[in-house]
C-alpha positions as CSV (number, residue, x, y, z in Angstrom):
1,M,0.0,0.0,-0.1
2,A,3.0,2.3,0.3
3,I,4.2,4.6,-2.3
4,G,7.0,3.3,-5.0
5,N,10.2,4.9,-5.3
6,D,9.3,5.4,-9.1
7,L,6.7,8.0,-8.4
8,R,9.8,10.2,-7.3
9,R,10.9,10.4,-10.8
10,G,8.2,12.8,-12.1
11,P,4.5,13.3,-12.8
12,A,4.4,11.4,-16.2
13,K,5.5,8.1,-14.2
14,A,3.0,8.7,-11.6
15,T,0.2,9.1,-13.9
16,A,1.0,5.9,-15.4
17,S,0.6,4.1,-11.9
18,R,-2.9,5.0,-11.5
19,A,-4.0,1.3,-12.4
20,K,-2.4,-0.2,-9.5
21,P,-4.9,-0.2,-6.7
22,E,-3.8,1.1,-3.4
23,S,-0.1,1.5,-4.3
24,A,-0.1,4.9,-6.1
25,V,0.6,6.8,-3.1
26,G,2.2,6.3,0.2
27,S,5.0,7.2,2.5
28,H,8.4,7.8,0.9
29,T,7.8,11.2,-0.5
30,A,5.4,13.5,1.8
31,G,2.7,14.5,-0.5
32,A,-0.6,16.5,-0.5
33,V,-4.3,15.6,-0.5
34,V,-6.3,17.7,-2.6
35,F,-9.9,17.7,-1.2
36,G,-11.9,18.7,-4.4
37,S,-11.3,18.6,-8.0
38,D,-12.5,21.8,-9.7
39,Y,-10.2,24.7,-11.3
40,R,-8.9,25.8,-7.9
41,A,-8.0,22.3,-7.0
42,L,-6.2,22.1,-10.6
43,G,-3.9,25.2,-9.6
44,I,-2.7,23.2,-6.5
45,V,-2.3,19.9,-8.2
46,R,-0.1,21.7,-10.8
47,S,2.0,23.8,-8.5
48,L,2.8,20.6,-6.4
49,G,2.8,18.1,-9.2
50,R,5.5,20.0,-11.3
51,R,7.8,19.7,-8.3
52,G,7.4,16.0,-8.0
53,I,5.4,16.1,-4.9
54,P,2.7,13.1,-5.2
55,V,-0.8,14.5,-5.4
56,L,-4.0,12.6,-4.4
57,V,-7.1,14.1,-5.7
58,L,-10.4,13.5,-4.0
59,S,-12.7,14.0,-7.0
60,G,-16.5,14.8,-6.6
61,G,-19.4,16.7,-8.2
62,D,-19.7,18.0,-11.8
63,D,-16.2,19.7,-11.9
64,T,-13.5,17.3,-12.2
65,L,-10.7,19.3,-13.8
66,A,-8.0,18.5,-11.2
67,A,-8.7,15.0,-11.7
68,R,-7.8,15.3,-15.3
69,S,-4.3,16.5,-14.7
70,R,-1.3,14.7,-15.8
71,Y,0.0,15.8,-12.5
72,A,-2.6,14.0,-10.2
73,T,-0.7,11.0,-8.9
74,K,-4.0,9.3,-8.1
75,V,-7.9,10.2,-8.2
76,L,-10.3,8.7,-5.9
77,P,-14.0,9.5,-6.2
78,L,-15.8,11.2,-3.2
79,P,-18.9,9.2,-2.6
80,K,-22.2,11.1,-2.2
81,G,-23.2,11.1,1.4
82,G,-21.4,9.7,4.3
83,D,-18.9,11.1,6.8
84,S,-16.2,13.0,5.0
85,T,-14.2,13.0,8.2
86,L,-14.3,9.2,8.5
87,L,-13.5,8.9,4.7
88,L,-10.3,11.1,5.1
89,C,-9.1,9.0,8.2
90,D,-9.6,5.9,6.3
91,L,-7.5,7.1,3.3
92,A,-4.7,8.0,5.6
93,E,-4.6,4.3,7.0
94,R,-5.2,2.8,3.5
95,F,-2.8,4.5,1.6
96,E,-0.2,5.3,4.4
97,I,-0.3,8.8,4.0
98,F,0.2,10.1,7.5
99,G,1.7,13.3,7.5
100,W,0.8,14.4,4.0
101,V,-0.7,18.0,3.6
102,L,-4.5,18.3,3.2
103,F,-5.9,21.1,0.9
104,P,-9.7,21.9,1.1
105,T,-10.6,23.7,-2.1
106,A,-14.2,25.1,-1.2
107,D,-16.0,26.4,1.6
108,E,-17.8,23.1,2.2
109,S,-14.7,20.9,2.4
110,A,-12.9,23.5,4.3
111,A,-15.7,23.6,6.9
112,V,-15.3,19.7,7.1
113,V,-11.7,20.2,7.8
114,A,-12.3,22.9,10.3
115,H,-14.8,20.9,12.4
116,S,-12.8,18.0,12.6
117,Y,-9.5,19.7,12.9
118,R,-8.2,17.8,15.9
119,V,-9.1,14.4,14.5
120,L,-7.5,15.2,11.1
121,A,-4.4,16.8,12.8
122,E,-3.5,13.3,14.1
123,R,-3.3,12.1,10.3
124,F,-2.6,15.0,8.0
125,L,-0.8,18.4,8.1
126,L,-3.4,20.8,7.6
127,A,-3.4,24.0,5.2
128,S,-6.6,25.4,6.5
129,P,-7.8,26.9,9.8
130,P,-9.7,25.0,12.8
131,W,-13.2,26.1,13.3
132,E,-12.6,28.7,15.9
133,T,-10.9,30.8,13.2
134,F,-12.6,29.5,10.0
135,R,-15.9,30.5,11.1
136,W,-15.2,34.2,11.1
137,A,-15.1,33.9,7.4
138,Y,-17.7,31.0,6.8
139,D,-20.6,33.0,8.6
140,K,-20.8,36.5,7.0
141,R,-22.4,37.9,10.0
142,L,-19.4,37.0,11.9
143,S,-17.2,38.6,9.1
144,H,-19.1,42.0,9.8
145,E,-18.6,41.6,13.4
146,L,-14.9,41.1,12.8
147,A,-14.6,44.0,10.6
148,T,-16.2,46.2,12.9
149,R,-14.0,45.2,15.7
150,A,-10.9,45.9,13.4
151,G,-12.3,49.3,12.2
152,V,-13.0,48.2,8.5
153,S,-16.3,49.4,6.7
154,H,-18.6,46.7,5.3
155,P,-22.1,47.1,3.7
156,R,-25.1,48.0,6.1
157,T,-27.1,45.0,7.1
158,W,-30.6,44.0,8.2
159,S,-32.2,41.0,9.6
160,A,-35.8,40.1,9.9
161,R,-37.9,37.1,11.4
162,S,-40.5,37.3,8.6
163,A,-41.3,38.9,5.5
164,E,-43.7,41.5,6.9
165,E,-41.1,42.4,9.3
166,A,-38.5,42.9,6.5
167,A,-41.0,44.9,4.7
168,R,-41.3,47.4,7.6
169,L,-37.6,47.9,7.7
170,D,-36.4,51.5,7.4
171,L,-33.7,51.0,4.5
172,P,-32.8,52.5,1.2
173,F,-33.4,50.6,-2.1
174,P,-32.2,48.9,-3.9
175,V,-30.9,46.0,-1.5
176,I,-29.9,42.4,-1.9
177,I,-31.0,39.3,-0.1
178,K,-28.1,36.9,0.6
179,P,-27.2,33.8,2.7
180,A,-25.0,34.4,5.8
181,V,-23.6,30.9,5.2
182,K,-24.0,28.4,2.2
183,E,-24.4,25.1,3.8
184,S,-26.8,23.9,0.8
185,F,-27.1,24.4,-2.9
186,N,-30.2,26.0,-4.0
187,A,-31.7,29.1,-6.1
188,L,-30.4,31.6,-3.4
189,T,-26.9,30.1,-2.8
190,A,-26.4,29.3,-6.5
191,A,-27.3,33.1,-7.3
192,K,-25.1,34.4,-4.4
193,A,-27.7,37.2,-3.9
194,W,-31.1,38.5,-5.1
195,R,-31.5,42.2,-6.0
196,V,-34.7,44.0,-4.5
197,D,-35.8,47.3,-5.9
198,S,-39.0,47.9,-3.9
199,R,-40.6,47.2,-0.6
200,E,-43.1,45.0,-2.2
201,E,-40.6,43.1,-4.0
202,L,-38.8,42.7,-0.7
203,Q,-41.5,41.1,1.1
204,Q,-42.0,38.7,-1.9
205,R,-38.4,37.8,-2.2
206,F,-38.1,37.2,1.4
207,N,-41.0,34.8,1.6
208,E,-39.1,32.8,-1.5
209,A,-36.0,33.0,0.4
210,A,-37.4,31.7,3.8
211,E,-38.5,28.5,1.9
212,L,-35.1,27.9,1.0
213,L,-33.2,28.7,4.3
214,P,-34.0,29.6,7.9
215,V,-34.8,33.2,8.3
216,E,-31.9,33.8,10.7
217,L,-29.5,33.0,8.0
218,L,-30.9,35.5,5.8
219,M,-29.0,38.9,5.2
220,I,-30.8,42.3,3.9
221,Q,-27.9,44.2,2.7
222,E,-27.3,47.5,1.0
223,L,-26.2,47.3,-2.7
224,I,-23.0,49.0,-3.2
225,P,-23.0,50.4,-6.7
226,G,-20.8,48.5,-8.9
227,S,-21.6,47.1,-12.5
228,G,-23.7,48.3,-15.3
229,K,-26.1,51.2,-14.7
230,D,-25.4,51.2,-11.0
231,G,-21.8,52.9,-11.3
232,D,-18.2,51.5,-11.5
233,G,-17.2,50.6,-8.0
234,E,-13.8,48.7,-8.0
235,Q,-13.9,44.9,-6.9
236,L,-10.4,44.6,-5.2
237,S,-8.9,41.7,-3.4
238,Y,-5.8,40.9,-1.0
239,A,-4.4,37.5,-1.1
240,A,-1.8,36.2,1.5
241,L,-0.1,33.3,3.3
242,C,0.0,34.2,6.8
243,Q,1.5,32.8,10.2
244,R,-0.2,34.0,13.2
245,G,-1.9,36.8,11.3
246,A,1.1,38.3,9.5
247,P,1.6,37.9,5.8
248,L,4.4,35.8,4.7
249,A,3.6,36.4,1.1
250,Q,1.0,38.7,-0.4
251,L,-0.5,40.7,-3.4
252,V,-3.3,42.8,-4.1
253,A,-5.8,42.4,-7.3
254,R,-8.3,44.0,-9.3
255,R,-11.2,41.7,-10.1
256,R,-12.1,43.4,-13.4
257,R,-15.0,41.1,-14.4
258,Q,-16.9,38.2,-12.9
259,Y,-19.8,35.7,-13.7
260,P,-22.4,36.4,-13.4
261,P,-21.7,40.3,-14.0
262,D,-24.1,41.4,-11.0
263,F,-23.3,39.1,-8.2
264,G,-20.5,37.0,-9.4
265,R,-19.9,33.4,-7.9
266,A,-16.5,33.7,-9.5
267,S,-13.9,36.1,-11.1
268,T,-13.2,35.7,-14.7
269,F,-10.6,38.5,-15.2
270,V,-8.3,39.6,-12.7
271,E,-4.8,41.6,-12.8
272,T,-2.5,42.2,-10.1
273,I,-2.0,46.1,-8.7
274,D,-0.5,48.1,-5.9
275,D,-3.0,49.4,-3.4
276,P,-1.5,50.3,0.0
277,Q,-5.2,50.9,1.4
278,V,-6.4,47.4,0.5
279,E,-3.1,46.0,2.1
280,D,-3.5,48.0,5.2
281,M,-7.1,47.2,5.8
282,S,-6.8,43.6,5.2
283,K,-3.7,43.4,7.6
284,R,-5.7,44.9,10.4
285,L,-8.5,42.1,9.7
286,L,-5.8,39.3,9.6
287,G,-4.3,40.7,12.8
288,R,-7.4,40.4,14.6
289,L,-7.9,36.7,13.3
290,G,-4.6,35.5,14.0
291,L,-4.7,33.2,10.9
292,D,-2.1,30.5,9.9
293,G,-2.7,29.6,6.3
294,L,-4.0,31.1,3.1
295,V,-6.6,34.1,2.9
296,E,-8.3,36.2,0.1
297,V,-10.2,39.1,1.5
298,E,-12.6,40.8,-0.8
299,F,-13.6,44.5,-1.0
300,K,-15.7,46.8,-3.1
301,R,-14.8,50.4,-3.3
302,D,-18.2,52.4,-3.0
303,P,-18.2,55.1,-5.7
304,R,-20.7,57.0,-3.5
305,D,-18.1,57.8,-0.8
306,G,-14.7,56.3,-2.0
307,E,-14.6,53.9,0.9
308,L,-13.5,50.2,0.8
309,K,-16.0,47.9,2.0
310,L,-15.4,44.3,3.1
311,L,-17.5,41.9,1.0
312,D,-16.0,38.4,1.8
313,M,-13.2,36.4,3.3
314,N,-11.9,33.1,1.7
315,L,-9.7,31.0,4.3
316,R,-8.8,28.6,1.7
317,V,-7.6,28.6,-1.7
318,W,-9.5,30.9,-4.1
319,G,-10.5,30.7,-7.8
320,W,-7.7,32.9,-9.3
321,H,-4.9,31.9,-7.2
322,T,-2.7,30.7,-10.4
323,L,-2.4,34.4,-11.1
324,A,-0.2,34.7,-8.1
325,Q,2.0,32.1,-9.3
326,R,2.6,33.9,-12.7
327,S,3.3,37.2,-10.8
328,G,6.0,35.3,-8.6
329,V,4.1,34.1,-5.7
330,D,3.3,30.3,-5.6
331,F,0.6,30.2,-2.9
332,P,-0.2,26.5,-2.9
333,Y,3.6,25.3,-2.6
334,L,4.4,28.0,0.1
335,A,1.4,26.8,2.1
336,Y,2.6,23.2,1.7
337,R,5.9,24.2,3.0
338,L,4.5,26.0,5.8
339,A,2.1,23.3,6.8
340,R,5.2,21.1,7.0
341,G,6.9,23.3,9.5
342,E,9.4,25.0,7.2
343,E,10.6,28.3,7.7
344,I,9.5,30.7,4.9
345,T,12.6,32.9,4.5
346,D,12.2,33.5,0.8
347,R,9.3,36.0,0.9
348,P,8.6,36.7,-2.8
349,H,7.3,40.1,-4.3
350,A,4.5,39.7,-6.6
351,R,4.7,41.7,-10.0
352,T,2.0,44.2,-10.9
353,G,0.1,44.2,-14.3
354,V,0.1,40.4,-14.6
355,R,-3.2,39.3,-15.7
356,W,-5.4,36.0,-15.3
357,L,-8.4,34.9,-17.4
358,R,-10.8,32.0,-17.4
359,L,-12.2,32.2,-21.0
360,S,-15.0,29.9,-20.7
361,T,-16.9,32.0,-17.9
362,D,-15.3,35.5,-19.3
363,L,-16.8,35.1,-22.4
364,P,-20.6,34.9,-21.6
365,S,-20.1,37.5,-18.9
366,G,-18.1,39.8,-21.3
367,I,-20.5,39.4,-24.2
368,R,-23.5,40.4,-22.0
369,E,-22.1,43.4,-20.7
370,V,-20.8,44.6,-24.2
371,L,-24.6,44.1,-25.3
372,R,-25.7,46.2,-22.4
373,G,-23.3,48.9,-23.3
374,N,-21.4,48.6,-20.0
375,E,-18.2,47.4,-21.6
376,P,-16.6,48.8,-24.7
377,L,-15.9,46.2,-27.3
378,L,-12.5,47.0,-28.5
379,P,-11.1,47.2,-24.9
380,Y,-12.6,44.1,-24.0
381,L,-11.2,42.2,-26.9
382,N,-7.9,43.8,-26.1
383,T,-8.1,42.0,-22.9
384,L,-8.8,38.6,-24.3
385,F,-5.8,39.0,-26.4
386,S,-3.5,40.3,-23.8
387,S,-0.7,38.3,-22.4
388,H,-2.2,36.6,-19.3
389,E,-2.4,33.5,-17.0
390,S,-5.2,30.8,-18.2
391,A,-7.0,29.5,-15.5
392,I,-7.4,26.0,-17.1
393,F,-5.2,25.8,-20.3
394,A,-1.6,25.0,-20.0
395,R,0.5,23.5,-22.6
396,H,2.3,21.2,-20.4
397,D,-1.1,19.7,-19.1
398,P,-3.7,20.3,-22.0
399,W,-6.2,17.7,-21.0
400,P,-8.4,19.6,-18.3
401,A,-8.7,22.4,-21.0
402,V,-10.0,19.8,-23.5
403,V,-12.9,18.5,-21.2
404,E,-13.7,21.9,-19.5
405,L,-16.6,22.9,-21.9
406,P,-18.1,19.5,-21.9
407,L,-18.2,19.6,-18.0
408,L,-19.4,23.0,-18.2
409,F,-22.4,22.0,-20.3
410,T,-23.3,18.8,-18.3
411,T,-23.4,21.2,-15.2
412,L,-25.8,23.6,-17.0
413,M,-28.1,20.9,-18.1
414,R,-28.2,19.4,-14.6
415,R,-28.9,22.9,-12.9
416,L,-31.3,23.7,-15.5
417,R,-33.2,20.5,-15.0
418,G,-33.2,21.2,-11.1
419,G,-34.2,24.6,-11.5
420,S,-31.5,26.2,-10.0
421,V,-30.4,28.5,-12.8
């Protein structure tokens, strides 16, 4: 059941060993377990695999891009249902991978690791925080509380126990209804937020949201002007690897486009910039949090007053993290080293002006904005053909890009049938 010495020769040899049950991973070279298989996971697999580090991918759901990478040493399907913690513990024993670094790649998998931190820490080295830290990002109500303590602005937010109470609130329109946590997949969590433009619509939409989630998990929030007719508020992010809340490596990025355009579930076009204010506000938050590990802090600059306002925090790898690799900061590899107890003395400095694009989701978003008159055609085309890091395509690892569109189509059809699009 242990790893073979042949896997130390490189990823191509590792890929060829997938047919050997129970023997494609093991204990000779400390590797990584990637809990998830989407494009965020793909970036981790490529970062570590290209360095000869064995990577076991736990693949589940529709998005299996990381499972198609030549750098995935072994791929195991995640069974639907069941106890994920027990599964991970069983894997550690079955494949003799005690001491491997465990990377969750989504809020759901990071929450599993956070809740079972002590049990999993007996078997793995963990690249994400325990629940007492993770909960401040997982629950948006707590994120706002942390921001208030740190003196960081955030959108005004209200709660209500019923649609009737929501309709009586004294608030300015438009507003949004959004979930405080995303523990299940439904029409609201899939959309990320619903825009509401009147008191009557608020009552109706709150009733619809209450059928999907408990009312205590529903947040009514001011809509910060941003895309389209509402203005041009900047979407900005701070990304870092931290130790006890202090950044070991960092960068600031502008998220220029997202999909969908209004309340994006994911960024589609991002570039590195220099913004000391974003850096300062993020460090204030992270100092309060005392985080060990990776983080992305998302802000929006309110065009009404010029203030940066906290939108979200991700205490796990984020969608565009491969932009950082192109700009000189390889976050997955640094996080792997930190989890193994290595001292990070080579603190890289990110270059500005580096761009990242996920073409498959940027095209529908960009075309929509061009047709709406919110994005000039020629500047948009220029960004498509500019030098950039591709989210999926890589010459040295082409297969994920080949299968991406069929996977997206399958996901879209399933969600259309389920009524969640």
